[in-house]
MIVOMAR-852581 format. One record per atom (N, C-alpha, C): residue number from 1; chain; atom name; x, y, z. Coordinates in steps of 0.2 Angstrom, whole numbers, plus 5000, padded with zeros to 4 digits. Example, Ala and Ser with C-alpha at 12.3 -4.5 7.8 and 13.67 -1.06 7.14 Angstrom:
# MIVOMAR-852581
n chain atom xx yy zz
1 A N 5066 4972 5039
1 A CA 5062 4978 5039
1 A C 5066 4984 5039
2 A N 5064 4989 5035
2 A CA 5068 4995 5036
2 A C 5064 5000 5039
***
This chain:
# MIVOMAR-852581
n chain atom xx yy zz
1 A N 5066 4940 5054
1 A CA 5060 4939 5049
1 A C 5061 4930 5049
2 A N 5054 4929 5052
2 A CA 5051 4925 5051
2 A C 5045 4922 5048
3 A N 5044 4917 5041
3 A CA 5039 4913 5038
3 A C 5032 4914 5041
4 A N 5033 4907 5047
4 A CA 5026 4908 5051
4 A C 5024 4915 5057
5 A N 5028 4918 5056
5 A CA 5028 4924 5062
5 A C 5025 4931 5057
6 A N 5028 4928 5052
6 A CA 5023 4934 5045
6 A C 5016 4933 5045
7 A N 5013 4927 5044
7 A CA 5010 4921 5041
7 A C 5005 4925 5046
8 A N 5005 4925 5052
8 A CA 5003 4926 5060
8 A C 5002 4933 5059
9 A N 5004 4937 5058
9 A CA 5003 4945 5057
9 A C 5000 4946 5051
10 A N 4998 4944 5044
10 A CA 4993 4942 5039
10 A C 4986 4941 5045
11 A N 4985 4935 5045
11 A CA 4979 4934 5049
11 A C 4976 4938 5054
12 A N 4981 4941 5058
12 A CA 4978 4946 5062
12 A C 4977 4953 5061
13 A N 4978 4954 5052
13 A CA 4973 4958 5051
13 A C 4965 4960 5050
14 A N 4962 4956 5051
14 A CA 4956 4961 5051
14 A C 4955 4963 5060
15 A N 4958 4960 5066
15 A CA 4956 4961 5071
15 A C 4958 4970 5071
16 A N 4967 4969 5067
16 A CA 4970 4975 5070
16 A C 4964 4981 5065
17 A N 4960 4979 5060
17 A CA 4961 4982 5057
17 A C 4953 4987 5061
18 A N 4946 4986 5063
18 A CA 4944 4981 5068
18 A C 4944 4988 5074
19 A N 4949 4986 5073
19 A CA 4954 4991 5080
19 A C 4956 4999 5078
20 A N 4958 4998 5072
20 A CA 4959 5005 5070
20 A C 4953 5008 5069
21 A N 4949 5005 5066
21 A CA 4942 5007 5066
21 A C 4937 5011 5072
22 A N 4939 5008 5077
22 A CA 4936 5010 5083
22 A C 4939 5014 5086
23 A N 4945 5016 5082
23 A CA 4952 5023 5087
23 A C 4947 5028 5081
24 A N 4948 5029 5074
24 A CA 4946 5034 5070
24 A C 4938 5036 5071
25 A N 4934 5031 5077
25 A CA 4928 5033 5078
25 A C 4928 5039 5083
26 A N 4934 5036 5086
26 A CA 4935 5039 5096
26 A C 4935 5047 5095
27 A N 4940 5046 5088
27 A CA 4944 5054 5087
27 A C 4947 5054 5078
28 A N 4948 5060 5080
28 A CA 4952 5062 5070
28 A C 4958 5063 5071
29 A N 4963 5058 5071
29 A CA 4971 5055 5075
29 A C 4976 5065 5070
30 A N 4969 5070 5067
30 A CA 4974 5075 5063
30 A C 4969 5080 5065
31 A N 4965 5084 5071
31 A CA 4962 5083 5070
31 A C 4967 5092 5073
32 A N 4971 5093 5076
32 A CA 4974 5096 5079
32 A C 4980 5097 5075
33 A N 4980 5098 5066
33 A CA 4983 5101 5064
33 A C 4983 5108 5061
34 A N 4988 5111 5062
34 A CA 4986 5119 5061
34 A C 4986 5121 5054
35 A N 4979 5127 5053
35 A CA 4979 5128 5051
35 A C 4981 5134 5047
36 A N 4979 5136 5038
36 A CA 4984 5139 5033
36 A C 4988 5135 5027
37 A N 4987 5124 5029
37 A CA 4989 5124 5025
37 A C 4991 5122 5017
38 A N 4995 5127 5013
38 A CA 4994 5125 5009
38 A C 4998 5119 5004
39 A N 5000 5114 5006
39 A CA 5006 5110 5002
39 A C 5008 5104 5008
40 A N 5007 5099 5006
40 A CA 5008 5093 5009
40 A C 5017 5090 5005
41 A N 5020 5087 5010
41 A CA 5025 5084 5009
41 A C 5026 5078 5012
42 A N 5024 5073 5009
42 A CA 5027 5065 5014
42 A C 5034 5063 5011
43 A N 5039 5060 5015
43 A CA 5041 5056 5015
43 A C 5043 5050 5017
44 A N 5043 5046 5015
44 A CA 5045 5039 5017
44 A C 5050 5036 5012
45 A N 5053 5030 5013
45 A CA 5055 5023 5010
45 A C 5054 5018 5009
46 A N 5055 5013 5004
46 A CA 5047 5007 5002
46 A C 5042 5008 5002
47 A N 5038 5003 5006
47 A CA 5030 5005 5007
47 A C 5027 5007 5009
48 A N 5030 5015 5016
48 A CA 5028 5019 5016
48 A C 5027 5024 5009
49 A N 5033 5023 5006
49 A CA 5033 5029 5000
49 A C 5028 5025 4994
50 A N 5028 5020 4996
50 A CA 5022 5017 4990
50 A C 5014 5018 4992
51 A N 5011 5019 5001
51 A CA 5008 5022 5001
51 A C 5006 5028 5000
52 A N 5012 5031 5003
52 A CA 5010 5040 5001
52 A C 5012 5042 4994
53 A N 5014 5040 4988
53 A CA 5010 5042 4984
53 A C 5005 5041 4981
54 A N 5000 5038 4984
54 A CA 4991 5037 4983
54 A C 4989 5038 4986
55 A N 4991 5042 4991
55 A CA 4986 5046 4995
55 A C 4989 5055 4993
56 A N 4997 5055 4991
56 A CA 4998 5063 4985
56 A C 4995 5065 4979
57 A N 4996 5059 4975
57 A CA 4990 5058 4971
57 A C 4981 5061 4972
58 A N 4980 5056 4976
58 A CA 4972 5059 4979
58 A C 4973 5065 4980
59 A N 4975 5067 4982
59 A CA 4975 5075 4985
59 A C 4978 5078 4982
60 A N 4978 5078 4974
60 A CA 4981 5082 4972
60 A C 4974 5083 4967
61 A N 4970 5076 4967
61 A CA 4963 5075 4961
61 A C 4959 5081 4966
62 A N 4960 5080 4971
62 A CA 4955 5086 4975
62 A C 4957 5094 4974
63 A N 4962 5093 4973
63 A CA 4964 5102 4970
63 A C 4968 5102 4978
64 A N 4973 5097 4981
64 A CA 4979 5099 4988
64 A C 4985 5098 4985
65 A N 4990 5101 4984
65 A CA 4996 5102 4982
65 A C 4999 5096 4986
66 A N 5001 5091 4983
66 A CA 5004 5087 4988
66 A C 5010 5082 4982
67 A N 5015 5079 4988
67 A CA 5023 5077 4982
67 A C 5022 5070 4988
68 A N 5025 5065 4985
68 A CA 5026 5059 4988
68 A C 5032 5060 4987
69 A N 5038 5061 4992
69 A CA 5046 5060 4992
69 A C 5050 5054 4993
70 A N 5055 5053 4990
70 A CA 5059 5046 4992
70 A C 5062 5051 4997
71 A N 5061 5048 5002
71 A CA 5063 5051 5009
71 A C 5074 5051 5007
72 A N 5076 5050 5003
72 A CA 5084 5046 5001
72 A C 5085 5052 4994
73 A N 5081 5058 4990
73 A CA 5080 5063 4989
73 A C 5088 5068 4994
74 A N 5092 5071 4989
74 A CA 5096 5077 4992
74 A C 5093 5082 4994
75 A N 5088 5082 4989
75 A CA 5082 5089 4992
75 A C 5075 5089 4990
76 A N 5073 5093 4992
76 A CA 5065 5094 4991
76 A C 5060 5099 4991
77 A N 5055 5100 4992
77 A CA 5054 5107 4994
77 A C 5056 5111 5003
78 A N 5059 5117 4999
78 A CA 5060 5121 5006
78 A C 5057 5119 5012
79 A N 5058 5123 5017
79 A CA 5055 5124 5024
79 A C 5049 5129 5022
80 A N 5043 5127 5022
80 A CA 5040 5132 5025
80 A C 5033 5131 5030
81 A N 5030 5136 5034
81 A CA 5026 5137 5038
81 A C 5020 5135 5037
82 A N 5019 5134 5029
82 A CA 5012 5134 5025
82 A C 5015 5125 5022
83 A N 5021 5121 5023
83 A CA 5020 5114 5019
83 A C 5021 5112 5027
84 A N 5015 5105 5027
84 A CA 5015 5102 5030
84 A C 5019 5095 5027
85 A N 5021 5095 5030
85 A CA 5027 5088 5032
85 A C 5026 5081 5036
86 A N 5024 5076 5030
86 A CA 5022 5068 5036
86 A C 5026 5062 5032
87 A N 5031 5066 5039
87 A CA 5037 5058 5037
87 A C 5035 5053 5039
88 A N 5034 5045 5037
88 A CA 5030 5040 5037
88 A C 5035 5035 5037
89 A N 5036 5031 5045
89 A CA 5042 5026 5045
89 A C 5037 5020 5051
90 A N 5035 5015 5049
90 A CA 5032 5012 5055
90 A C 5035 5009 5058
91 A N 5046 5010 5060
91 A CA 5046 5006 5066
91 A C 5052 5014 5069
92 A N 5050 5019 5063
92 A CA 5049 5025 5067
92 A C 5059 5028 5066
93 A N 5062 5023 5063
93 A CA 5073 5026 5062
93 A C 5075 5025 5057
94 A N 5069 5024 5048
94 A CA 5071 5024 5043
94 A C 5078 5030 5045
95 A N 5083 5028 5042
95 A CA 5088 5033 5044
95 A C 5089 5040 5036
96 A N 5086 5039 5031
96 A CA 5082 5043 5025
96 A C 5080 5046 5027
97 A N 5075 5040 5032
97 A CA 5066 5050 5032
97 A C 5069 5053 5039
98 A N 5075 5051 5042
98 A CA 5077 5053 5047
98 A C 5080 5061 5045
99 A N 5084 5058 5041
99 A CA 5087 5063 5038
99 A C 5085 5068 5031
100 A N 5080 5069 5030
100 A CA 5076 5070 5025
100 A C 5071 5074 5030
101 A N 5069 5074 5036
101 A CA 5066 5078 5042
101 A C 5069 5080 5042
102 A N 5073 5083 5046
102 A CA 5080 5085 5048
102 A C 5079 5093 5044
103 A N 5078 5094 5039
103 A CA 5080 5100 5035
103 A C 5073 5103 5036
104 A N 5068 5101 5041
104 A CA 5059 5103 5042
104 A C 5056 5105 5051
105 A N 5060 5102 5054
105 A CA 5060 5102 5060
105 A C 5062 5108 5064
106 A N 5059 5110 5073
106 A CA 5061 5116 5074
106 A C 5059 5122 5073
107 A N 5054 5122 5070
107 A CA 5046 5126 5068
107 A C 5049 5127 5061
108 A N 5051 5124 5056
108 A CA 5051 5126 5051
108 A C 5046 5128 5047
109 A N 5044 5119 5046
109 A CA 5040 5117 5043
109 A C 5035 5114 5049
110 A N 5028 5113 5049
110 A CA 5024 5107 5057
110 A C 5025 5100 5054
111 A N 5027 5096 5056
111 A CA 5027 5090 5055
111 A C 5023 5087 5058
112 A N 5021 5082 5052
112 A CA 5014 5076 5057
112 A C 5017 5071 5056
113 A N 5020 5065 5059
113 A CA 5025 5060 5060
113 A C 5019 5054 5060
114 A N 5019 5048 5056
114 A CA 5015 5043 5056
114 A C 5022 5037 5058
115 A N 5020 5033 5063
115 A CA 5022 5029 5067
115 A C 5021 5021 5069
116 A N 5024 5017 5069
116 A CA 5019 5015 5075
116 A C 5022 5011 5080
117 A N 5027 5015 5083
117 A CA 5034 5016 5087
117 A C 5034 5023 5088
118 A N 5029 5025 5094
118 A CA 5027 5030 5099
118 A C 5035 5028 5104
119 A N 5040 5037 5103
119 A CA 5042 5036 5109
119 A C 5049 5035 5102
120 A N 5049 5033 5097
120 A CA 5054 5033 5091
120 A C 5061 5043 5089
121 A N 5063 5037 5086
121 A CA 5067 5044 5085
121 A C 5065 5050 5080
122 A N 5059 5047 5073
122 A CA 5053 5048 5070
122 A C 5048 5056 5074
123 A N 5049 5054 5081
123 A CA 5044 5058 5084
123 A C 5046 5064 5088
124 A N 5052 5066 5087
124 A CA 5055 5067 5092
124 A C 5053 5076 5089
125 A N 5054 5078 5080
125 A CA 5057 5083 5079
125 A C 5045 5082 5078
126 A N 5044 5081 5079
126 A CA 5036 5078 5078
126 A C 5032 5086 5078
127 A N 5027 5090 5080
127 A CA 5019 5092 5080
127 A C 5018 5088 5085
128 A N 5013 5082 5080
128 A CA 5010 5080 5080
128 A C 5011 5070 5077
129 A N 5011 5066 5082
129 A CA 5012 5061 5082
129 A C 5004 5058 5079
130 A N 5004 5053 5075
130 A CA 4999 5047 5074
130 A C 5001 5043 5073
131 A N 4998 5037 5077
131 A CA 5001 5030 5079
131 A C 4998 5027 5074
132 A N 5003 5020 5071
132 A CA 4998 5018 5064
132 A C 4993 5012 5068
133 A N 4994 5009 5074
133 A CA 4989 5007 5078
133 A C 4990 5000 5075
134 A N 4993 4995 5072
134 A CA 4996 4990 5070
134 A C 4998 4986 5072
135 A N 5002 4985 5079
135 A CA 5003 4981 5083
135 A C 5009 4979 5082
136 A N 5011 4973 5082
136 A CA 5021 4971 5082
136 A C 5018 4969 5078
137 A N 5023 4968 5073
137 A CA 5024 4963 5064
137 A C 5030 4959 5068
138 A N 5028 4952 5070
138 A CA 5033 4948 5074
138 A C 5038 4944 5066
139 A N 5034 4945 5063
139 A CA 5037 4941 5057
139 A C 5045 4946 5053
140 A N 5042 4952 5057
140 A CA 5044 4959 5052
140 A C 5048 4960 5047
141 A N 5040 4961 5043
141 A CA 5037 4964 5034
141 A C 5033 4969 5037
142 A N 5036 4973 5034
142 A CA 5029 4979 5034
142 A C 5022 4976 5029
143 A N 5016 4975 5036
143 A CA 5013 4969 5032
143 A C 5008 4975 5037
144 A N 5004 4974 5040
144 A CA 4997 4978 5042
144 A C 4999 4985 5045
145 A N 5005 4986 5045
145 A CA 5009 4994 5045
145 A C 5006 4996 5039
146 A N 5008 4994 5033
146 A CA 5005 4998 5030
146 A C 4998 4997 5024
147 A N 4996 4992 5027
147 A CA 4991 4994 5026
147 A C 4984 4999 5033
148 A N 4985 4999 5037
148 A CA 4986 5005 5042
148 A C 4988 5012 5038
149 A N 4992 5012 5037
149 A CA 4997 5020 5031
149 A C 4991 5021 5028
150 A N 4990 5018 5025
150 A CA 4984 5017 5021
150 A C 4980 5020 5019
151 A N 4976 5020 5027
151 A CA 4968 5020 5029
151 A C 4972 5028 5034
152 A N 4976 5027 5037
152 A CA 4974 5035 5040
152 A C 4978 5041 5038
153 A N 4982 5039 5030
153 A CA 4980 5045 5026
153 A C 4976 5046 5023
154 A N 4970 5041 5021
154 A CA 4965 5042 5018
154 A C 4959 5046 5025
155 A N 4961 5047 5030
155 A CA 4959 5051 5035
155 A C 4962 5057 5035
156 A N 4969 5058 5032
156 A CA 4972 5063 5033
156 A C 4971 5068 5028
157 A N 4968 5064 5020
157 A CA 4965 5066 5016
157 A C 4958 5070 5018
158 A N 4955 5067 5022
158 A CA 4948 5069 5024
158 A C 4948 5077 5027
159 A N 4953 5074 5030
159 A CA 4952 5079 5036
159 A C 4955 5088 5031
160 A N 4961 5088 5029
160 A CA 4961 5089 5024
160 A C 4957 5097 5017
161 A N 4952 5088 5016
161 A CA 4950 5091 5011
161 A C 4941 5094 5011
162 A N 4939 5090 5017
162 A CA 4935 5094 5022
162 A C 4929 5089 5020
163 A N 4930 5082 5018
163 A CA 4926 5078 5013
163 A C 4918 5075 5018
164 A N 4921 5074 5025
164 A CA 4919 5072 5030
164 A C 4916 5063 5028
165 A N 4922 5061 5024
165 A CA 4923 5053 5023
165 A C 4923 5050 5031
166 A N 4919 5045 5031
166 A CA 4917 5039 5036
166 A C 4923 5037 5036
167 A N 4930 5038 5036
167 A CA 4935 5031 5035
167 A C 4935 5027 5039
168 A N 4934 5028 5045
168 A CA 4931 5022 5050
168 A C 4927 5018 5048
169 A N 4921 5019 5044
169 A CA 4917 5014 5040
169 A C 4918 5010 5037
170 A N 4925 5014 5033
170 A CA 4928 5013 5025
170 A C 4932 5007 5031
171 A N 4936 5006 5035
171 A CA 4940 5003 5037
171 A C 4937 4997 5041
172 A N 4930 4996 5045
172 A CA 4927 4990 5043
172 A C 4925 4987 5039
173 A N 4924 4991 5032
173 A CA 4923 4988 5029
173 A C 4929 4983 5025
174 A N 4934 4986 5024
174 A CA 4940 4983 5024
174 A C 4944 4976 5026
175 A N 4941 4978 5035
175 A CA 4941 4972 5037
175 A C 4938 4967 5038
176 A N 4931 4966 5035
176 A CA 4927 4961 5032
176 A C 4932 4958 5027
177 A N 4931 4963 5021
177 A CA 4934 4960 5015
177 A C 4940 4957 5018
178 A N 4949 4958 5021
178 A CA 4952 4955 5022
178 A C 4950 4950 5028
179 A N 4946 4948 5031
179 A CA 4943 4942 5033
179 A C 4941 4936 5028
180 A N 4934 4940 5025
180 A CA 4935 4934 5020
180 A C 4940 4930 5015
181 A N 4945 4937 5011
181 A CA 4950 4932 5006
181 A C 4952 4927 5012
182 A N 4956 4929 5020
182 A CA 4958 4924 5026
182 A C 4955 4915 5024
183 A N 4947 4917 5026
183 A CA 4942 4913 5027
183 A C 4943 4909 5020
184 A N 4944 4911 5017
184 A CA 4942 4905 5009
184 A C 4945 4906 5007
185 A N 4952 4906 5010
185 A CA 4961 4905 5004
185 A C 4960 4898 5003
186 A N 4958 4891 5006
186 A CA 4956 4886 5002
186 A C 4954 4885 4996
187 A N 4951 4888 4991
187 A CA 4947 4888 4988
187 A C 4950 4894 4981
188 A N 4955 4901 4984
188 A CA 4959 4901 4978
188 A C 4966 4901 4980
189 A N 4969 4899 4987
189 A CA 4976 4902 4985
189 A C 4981 4895 4983
190 A N 4977 4889 4983
190 A CA 4982 4883 4979
190 A C 4982 4887 4969
191 A N 4977 4889 4969
191 A CA 4978 4888 4961
191 A C 4981 4894 4960
192 A N 4981 4899 4961
192 A CA 4985 4904 4962
192 A C 4992 4904 4964
193 A N 4995 4897 4968
193 A CA 5003 4899 4970
193 A C 5003 4896 4963
194 A N 5000 4888 4961
194 A CA 5003 4886 4954
194 A C 5002 4889 4949
195 A N 4997 4895 4948
195 A CA 4997 4899 4941
195 A C 5004 4906 4942
196 A N 5006 4907 4948
196 A CA 5011 4911 4949
196 A C 5018 4910 4949
197 A N 5020 4902 4950
197 A CA 5026 4898 4951
197 A C 5028 4898 4946
198 A N 5032 4903 4942
198 A CA 5035 4901 4934
198 A C 5042 4903 4937
199 A N 5047 4900 4930
199 A CA 5053 4902 4929
199 A C 5057 4911 4930
200 A N 5054 4915 4931
200 A CA 5053 4919 4928
200 A C 5053 4926 4933
201 A N 5048 4923 4940
201 A CA 5047 4929 4944
201 A C 5039 4931 4942
202 A N 5038 4936 4948
202 A CA 5031 4936 4947
202 A C 5028 4945 4945
203 A N 5026 4950 4943
203 A CA 5022 4953 4941
203 A C 5016 4958 4942
204 A N 5018 4962 4945
204 A CA 5009 4964 4948
204 A C 5007 4971 4944
205 A N 5000 4971 4941
205 A CA 5001 4978 4937
205 A C 4992 4981 4941
206 A N 4994 4987 4942
206 A CA 4988 4989 4946
206 A C 4987 5000 4942
207 A N 4981 4999 4944
207 A CA 4978 5007 4938
207 A C 4985 5013 4944
208 A N 4986 5020 4941
208 A CA 4991 5024 4945
208 A C 4986 5024 4954
209 A N 4979 5024 4953
209 A CA 4977 5026 4959
209 A C 4976 5020 4964
210 A N 4977 5016 4964
210 A CA 4979 5009 4966
210 A C 4985 5006 4965
211 A N 4992 5009 4963
211 A CA 4999 5008 4962
211 A C 5002 5005 4968
212 A N 5003 5006 4973
212 A CA 5005 5005 4981
212 A C 5001 4999 4980
213 A N 4995 4995 4978
213 A CA 4995 4989 4980
213 A C 5000 4981 4973
214 A N 5002 4986 4969
214 A CA 5007 4982 4964
214 A C 5012 4984 4964
215 A N 5014 4989 4969
215 A CA 5021 4990 4972
215 A C 5022 4983 4978
216 A N 5018 4984 4982
216 A CA 5016 4980 4989
216 A C 5020 4972 4987
217 A N 5015 4972 4982
217 A CA 5012 4964 4982
217 A C 5020 4961 4980
218 A N 5026 4969 4975
218 A CA 5032 4963 4972
218 A C 5035 4963 4977
219 A N 5033 4971 4980
219 A CA 5041 4971 4988
219 A C 5039 4964 4994
220 A N 5033 4960 4993
220 A CA 5033 4956 4999
220 A C 5035 4949 4996
221 A N 5036 4948 4988
221 A CA 5037 4943 4984
221 A C 5044 4943 4984
222 A N 5047 4949 4985
222 A CA 5055 4949 4984
222 A C 5059 4947 4992
223 A N 5055 4951 4997
223 A CA 5057 4950 5004
223 A C 5056 4946 5007
224 A N 5050 4942 5008
224 A CA 5050 4936 5010
224 A C 5053 4929 5006
225 A N 5049 4926 5002
225 A CA 5054 4922 4994
225 A C 5059 4923 4995
226 A N 5060 4929 4992
226 A CA 5067 4933 4988
226 A C 5066 4928 4982
227 A N 5061 4930 4979
227 A CA 5061 4930 4969
227 A C 5057 4935 4967
228 A N 5060 4933 4962
228 A CA 5062 4942 4957
228 A C 5054 4943 4956
229 A N 5050 4951 4957
229 A CA 5043 4950 4956
229 A C 5045 4960 4955
230 A N 5042 4962 4951
230 A CA 5042 4970 4949
230 A C 5036 4971 4948
231 A N 5035 4982 4948
231 A CA 5029 4983 4949
231 A C 5026 4986 4942
232 A N 5019 4986 4940
232 A CA 5020 4990 4935
232 A C 5013 4994 4935
233 A N 5014 5001 4931
233 A CA 5005 5005 4934
233 A C 5002 5000 4923
234 A N 4996 5002 4926
234 A CA 4992 4996 4919
234 A C 4995 5001 4913
235 A N 4993 5007 4911
235 A CA 4992 5012 4907
235 A C 5000 5009 4905
236 A N 5003 5013 4908
236 A CA 5013 5014 4908
236 A C 5016 5006 4906
237 A N 5013 4998 4907
237 A CA 5014 4993 4906
237 A C 5012 4993 4898
238 A N 5009 4994 4894
238 A CA 5009 4995 4885
238 A C 5016 4995 4886
239 A N 5020 5003 4888
239 A CA 5027 5007 4886
239 A C 5031 5005 4888
240 A N 5031 5001 4892
240 A CA 5037 4997 4898
240 A C 5041 4990 4898
241 A N 5033 4986 4901
241 A CA 5033 4981 4903
241 A C 5031 4974 4899
242 A N 5026 4977 4893
242 A CA 5026 4973 4887
242 A C 5029 4967 4884
243 A N 5035 4969 4885
243 A CA 5042 4967 4878
243 A C 5042 4962 4883
244 A N 5042 4963 4888
244 A CA 5043 4956 4893
244 A C 5041 4949 4892
245 A N 5035 4948 4890
245 A CA 5028 4945 4887
245 A C 5033 4943 4883
246 A N 5034 4943 4877
246 A CA 5038 4939 4870
246 A C 5044 4935 4874
247 A N 5045 4937 4879
247 A CA 5052 4933 4880
247 A C 5053 4928 4886
248 A N 5045 4932 4890
248 A CA 5047 4929 4897
248 A C 5041 4922 4898
249 A N 5040 4917 4904
249 A CA 5036 4914 4904
249 A C 5032 4918 4909
250 A N 5028 4924 4906
250 A CA 5026 4930 4909
250 A C 5022 4929 4915
251 A N 5023 4932 4922
251 A CA 5016 4925 4926
251 A C 5013 4933 4932
252 A N 5009 4938 4930
252 A CA 5004 4945 4934
252 A C 5001 4943 4939
253 A N 4998 4948 4942
253 A CA 4992 4947 4945
253 A C 4989 4956 4944
254 A N 4982 4953 4942
254 A CA 4979 4961 4939
254 A C 4977 4966 4944
255 A N 4977 4971 4948
255 A CA 4972 4974 4951
255 A C 4966 4979 4945
256 A N 4961 4978 4942
256 A CA 4959 4979 4938
256 A C 4955 4986 4942
257 A N 4957 4989 4934
257 A CA 4950 4995 4935
257 A C 4953 5003 4934
258 A N 4959 5002 4931
258 A CA 4961 5007 4924
258 A C 4957 5008 4919
259 A N 4957 5012 4914
259 A CA 4952 5011 4909
259 A C 4956 5010 4905
260 A N 4962 5007 4905
260 A CA 4969 5002 4902
260 A C 4970 4995 4903
261 A N 4968 4993 4907
261 A CA 4965 4983 4907
261 A C 4965 4980 4900
262 A N 4960 4986 4900
262 A CA 4957 4978 4889
262 A C 4965 4979 4887
263 A N 4968 4985 4887
263 A CA 4974 4988 4882
263 A C 4978 4979 4885
264 A N 4979 4979 4893
264 A CA 4986 4974 4894
264 A C 4982 4969 4892
265 A N 4978 4966 4892
265 A CA 4977 4962 4890
265 A C 4973 4958 4882
266 A N 4975 4964 4878
266 A CA 4976 4961 4872
266 A C 4982 4959 4873
267 A N 4989 4963 4875
267 A CA 4995 4960 4873
267 A C 4995 4954 4875
268 A N 4991 4953 4882
268 A CA 4992 4944 4884
268 A C 4989 4940 4882
269 A N 4985 4942 4877
269 A CA 4980 4937 4874
269 A C 4982 4934 4869
270 A N 4988 4939 4864
270 A CA 4992 4936 4860
270 A C 4998 4934 4861
271 A N 5000 4934 4865
271 A CA 5007 4932 4871
271 A C 5007 4926 4875
272 A N 5001 4922 4875
272 A CA 4999 4920 4879
272 A C 5002 4919 4889
273 A N 5004 4924 4890
273 A CA 5003 4927 4894
273 A C 4998 4925 4899
274 A N 5002 4921 4908
274 A CA 4995 4920 4915
274 A C 4998 4925 4918
275 A N 4990 4927 4918
275 A CA 4986 4934 4924
275 A C 4982 4932 4926
276 A N 4982 4933 4935
276 A CA 4977 4931 4936
276 A C 4973 4939 4943
277 A N 4968 4939 4937
277 A CA 4963 4945 4940
277 A C 4961 4946 4949
278 A N 4963 4949 4950
278 A CA 4960 4951 4959
278 A C 4955 4957 4962
279 A N 4948 4957 4961
279 A CA 4942 4957 4963
279 A C 4938 4960 4959
280 A N 4940 4960 4951
280 A CA 4935 4959 4947
280 A C 4936 4954 4941
281 A N 4931 4950 4938
281 A CA 4930 4945 4934
281 A C 4931 4951 4926
282 A N 4940 4947 4922
282 A CA 4943 4951 4917
282 A C 4943 4945 4915
283 A N 4942 4946 4906
283 A CA 4942 4942 4901
283 A C 4949 4937 4902
284 A N 4948 4932 4901
284 A CA 4953 4926 4898
284 A C 4957 4926 4902
285 A N 4958 4930 4908
285 A CA 4960 4929 4912
285 A C 4963 4921 4916
286 A N 4970 4921 4919
286 A CA 4968 4913 4921
286 A C 4964 4910 4927
287 A N 4965 4915 4932
287 A CA 4960 4912 4937
287 A C 4957 4920 4937
288 A N 4953 4922 4945
288 A CA 4946 4929 4944
288 A C 4948 4927 4955
289 A N 4952 4931 4957
289 A CA 4949 4930 4961
289 A C 4947 4935 4967
290 A N 4940 4933 4971
290 A CA 4934 4940 4972
290 A C 4934 4938 4979
291 A N 4930 4944 4982
291 A CA 4930 4942 4991
291 A C 4926 4951 4989
292 A N 4923 4950 4999
292 A CA 4920 4956 5000
292 A C 4922 4962 5000
293 A N 4915 4965 4994
293 A CA 4914 4974 4993
293 A C 4920 4974 4989
294 A N 4924 4968 4985
294 A CA 4929 4972 4980
294 A C 4927 4978 4975
295 A N 4919 4978 4974
295 A CA 4918 4983 4970
295 A C 4919 4990 4971
296 A N 4922 4989 4978
296 A CA 4924 4997 4983
296 A C 4931 5001 4978
297 A N 4932 5004 4977
297 A CA 4941 5003 4975
297 A C 4944 5007 4980
298 A N 4942 5008 4986
298 A CA 4944 5010 4991
298 A C 4944 5007 4997
299 A N 4939 4999 4996
299 A CA 4942 4993 5000
299 A C 4946 4990 4998
300 A N 4946 4989 4992
300 A CA 4951 4986 4986
300 A C 4958 4990 4990
301 A N 4957 4996 4990
301 A CA 4967 5000 4991
301 A C 4969 4996 4994
302 A N 4964 4993 5001
302 A CA 4966 4991 5009
302 A C 4967 4984 5008
303 A N 4965 4983 5004
303 A CA 4963 4974 5005
303 A C 4969 4971 5002
304 A N 4968 4972 4994
304 A CA 4968 4969 4988
304 A C 4975 4964 4988
305 A N 4982 4969 4993
305 A CA 4990 4966 4992
305 A C 4988 4960 4998
306 A N 4984 4955 5004
306 A CA 4984 4953 5004
306 A C 4986 4944 5002
307 A N 4982 4947 4992
307 A CA 4984 4939 4992
307 A C 4989 4938 4988
308 A N 4994 4942 4987
308 A CA 5002 4943 4986
308 A C 5006 4942 4993
309 A N 5003 4943 4997
309 A CA 5007 4944 5004
309 A C 5005 4936 5007
310 A N 4998 4932 5003
310 A CA 5000 4928 5006
310 A C 5002 4921 5000
311 A N 5003 4924 4996
311 A CA 5008 4920 4993
311 A C 5014 4918 4995
312 A N 5017 4927 4994
312 A CA 5026 4926 4999
312 A C 5024 4922 5003
313 A N 5019 4923 5009
313 A CA 5021 4917 5016
313 A C 5021 4909 5015
314 A N 5016 4909 5009
314 A CA 5018 4899 5007
314 A C 5022 4897 5004
315 A N 5025 4902 4999
315 A CA 5032 4901 4996
315 A C 5037 4900 5000
316 A N 5037 4906 5006
316 A CA 5044 4907 5009
316 A C 5044 4900 5015
317 A N 5036 4900 5018
317 A CA 5037 4894 5024
317 A C 5038 4887 5019
318 A N 5034 4887 5012
318 A CA 5038 4878 5010
318 A C 5049 4881 5008
319 A N 5051 4886 5008
319 A CA 5058 4883 5006
319 A C 5062 4878 5011
***
């Protein structure tokens, strides 16, 4: 793991996303899926599971039975030819994901594997392999692969629901949004680094529909600079994390869009906590970070974690 190379991985995001969009324009990576699918089971760990959790929620909202499982769970849905199993591992070698996948290979269930490493162990038992096309992550941290996983899971959603969504166009807008944040980092990053640099860690809040943004943000702060960080769903925050604002120097990134943003901010005002809003103006936050296309929640889903990733990169490099 290397902080300078990690920053370079982040700076390469727009180009990688543009290449992914070109690939999606050329062909549907899920065109070979079999018919008769009645359920989708995602398997993964870490950021792969974060992305899968959002994808499963979106599919359920569209009427498709879907679940994102910890690959380390002792058991999940039984094998069934009507259950599409989607194991996700950037390296293709996650032990837990490989162990879980073994229950479904050999024709027990159709398997569509998402990986950034073609030819890896994850692909051995797969009926369909979908490359993440994120390129090598030289810094040793899953950042572009997380973003590409989300994009490809949106393509899977389009396929399974028949929505006809132009995912390639969405990915191009995300590339523009990502480039905008990178190009203007001198305008927003110094203050963000200062405001989040407290003695009790960093917190991240996001609506259930984009919970992966908060989870990935916290992971990046833990994985790179090795600082305390945690994530919370915005509505749930008033039930599980609000207590910390009374005793800690509480500092957080808020990814707006929940109907419960104001409920959380009411407590923030009372307790004098420090919150930075990313992607929308929220009253009484300490700072607001805007970027191109940030009014589109799907662009936000694919883009907003870059704020925390850059914070992590600069803290890590300064150590």
